[in-house]
C-alpha positions in Angstrom: 8.9 -3.6 16.9 8.2 -2.3 13.4 5.8 -4.4 11.4 5.2 -4.8 7.7 1.6 -4.8 6.8 0.1 -6.8 4.0 -2.5 -5.6 1.6 -5.7 -7.4 0.5 -6.7 -7.8 -3.1 -10.2 -8.4 -4.4 -12.5 -7.4 -7.2 -15.8 -8.1 -8.7 -15.6 -8.4 -12.5 -16.4 -11.3 -14.7 -13.5 -13.3 -16.3 -12.3 -11.8 -19.5 -9.6 -12.4 -22.0 -6.4 -11.0 -20.7 -7.6 -11.1 -17.1 -6.2 -12.8 -14.0 -8.8 -15.5 -13.5 -7.3 -19.1 -13.6 -3.7 -17.8 -13.8 -1.1 -18.9 -11.3 0.3 -16.0 -9.3 2.6 -15.5 -6.3 2.0 -12.9 -3.7 4.2 -11.6 -0.8 5.3 -8.6 1.2 8.5 -6.6 0.8 10.1 -3.6 2.5 13.2 -1.6 1.6 14.8 1.8 1.7 17.0 0.7 -1.2 15.7 -1.9 -3.6 18.9 -3.8 -3.7 19.0 -4.1 0.2 15.6 -5.2 1.4 14.7 -4.8 5.1 12.1 -7.6 4.8 11.4 -10.2 2.1 8.2 -12.1 2.8 7.6 -15.7 1.7 6.2 -16.1 -1.9 2.7 -17.6 -1.7 1.5 -19.2 -4.9 -2.2 -19.6 -5.8 -4.5 -20.0 -8.8 -6.8 -17.0 -9.1 -10.4 -18.1 -8.5 -13.7 -16.8 -7.0 -12.3 -17.5 -3.6 -9.9 -15.5 -1.4 -6.3 -16.4 -2.5 -4.3 -15.3 0.6 -4.7 -15.0 4.3 -1.3 -13.5 5.2 0.0 -14.1 8.7 3.2 -13.4 10.5 6.1 -15.3 9.0 8.9 -14.6 11.5 10.8 -11.4 12.1 13.5 -10.2 9.8 15.4 -7.1 11.0 12.6 -6.4 13.5 9.9 -6.6 10.7 7.1 -9.1 10.2 3.8 -9.4 8.3 0.7 -7.7 9.6 -2.2 -10.1 8.9 -4.1 -9.3 5.8 -6.7 -10.8 3.4 -6.0 -10.8 -0.3 -8.7 -11.5 -2.8 -7.6 -11.4 -6.5 -10.2 -11.4 -9.2 -10.1 -11.1 -12.9 -9.1 -7.5 -13.2 -8.8 -6.3 -9.6 -7.0 -6.9 -6.4 -8.6 -6.1 -3.0 -6.6 -5.9 0.2 -8.4 -5.9 3.6 -7.5 -6.6 7.2 -9.0 -8.8 9.9 -10.7 -7.3 13.0 -7.6 -8.1 15.1 -5.2 -5.6 13.5 -4.9 -1.9 13.0 -2.2 0.8 13.0 0.0 2.6 10.5 2.5 1.1 8.1 6.1 2.2 8.8 7.3 4.4 5.9 10.6 3.2 4.3 10.9 3.8 0.6 8.7 0.7 -0.1 6.6 -1.2 2.4 3.9 -3.3 0.7 3.0 -6.1 -1.6 4.3 -7.7 -4.7 2.2 -9.8 -7.1 3.8 -11.7 -10.0 3.2 -14.6 -12.3 4.8 -18.0 -12.7 5.3 -17.4 -16.4 8.0 -15.9 -18.5 6.0 -13.2 -20.3 5.2 -9.7 -19.1 1.5 -9.7 -18.3 0.7 -6.2 -16.8 -0.1 -3.4 -19.2 -0.8 -1.1 -16.2 -2.5 -0.7 -12.9 -4.1 2.0 -10.7 -6.1 2.5 -7.6 -9.9 2.2 -7.7 -10.7 5.4 -5.7 -14.4 4.7 -5.6 -14.0 1.4 -3.8 -10.9 2.1 -1.6 -11.2 3.6 1.9 -7.6 5.0 1.8 -5.8 6.9 -0.9 -2.4 5.6 -2.0 0.3 8.0 -3.1 0.4 8.7 -6.9 3.5 6.5 -7.3 2.4 3.8 -4.9 1.2 1.3 -7.6 3.8 0.4 -10.2 4.7 -2.4 -12.6 8.1 -3.8 -13.4 8.0 -6.6 -15.9 5.6 -9.2 -14.7 5.5 -7.8 -11.2 2.9 -5.5 -9.6 4.0 -3.4 -6.6 1.6 -1.8 -4.1 3.3 0.5 -1.6 1.4 0.9 1.6 4.2 2.9 3.4 2.8 5.5 5.9 -0.9 4.5 5.5 -3.3 3.8 8.3 -4.9 0.3 8.2 -7.5 -1.7 10.1 -10.6 -3.8 9.7 -12.5 -1.1 7.8 -9.6 -0.5 5.3 -10.1 -1.5 1.7 -7.4 -1.0 -1.0 -8.7 -1.8 -4.4 -6.3 -2.0 -7.4 -7.5 -2.2 -10.9 -5.2 -4.1 -13.3 -4.9 -4.2 -17.1 -3.4 -7.6 -18.0 -2.2 -8.6 -21.4 -3.1 -11.8 -23.1 -0.2 -14.2 -22.6 0.0 -18.0 -23.0 0.7 -19.8 -19.7 4.0 -21.6 -19.6 
């Protein structure tokens, strides 16, 4: 059975104007070969960004033979850190996109940009693996190895935007 793995988000910066702290976000997994025909669409998990871990992703039920690989997502003011529990390991299957989507429960576009923090990540994502579309941040894990020692750290630049 093919499995969709989830990424973990974390960071360690102090709250700042234009950051993620105290904002309501949703997070979930997605896999597709063609964006308009997804293979797997994970549940959307809402949370308010705080100093605690926002998501502990678990299997949600198979779709087209795919399901979530357990992951721990910690979102901080200007970073997202993805890690995995001791019970999982392997390699993400490699369709065009197999990863995570973070978005906001507001109408305005919040991301100015995002990129991988190479110094604090244990794997290297492809150059085009992290991208922003409107108020959504995508992190493509397709083809990467993962396990309990895997850390994926994504730095984000978030615009000031009044919450709706």
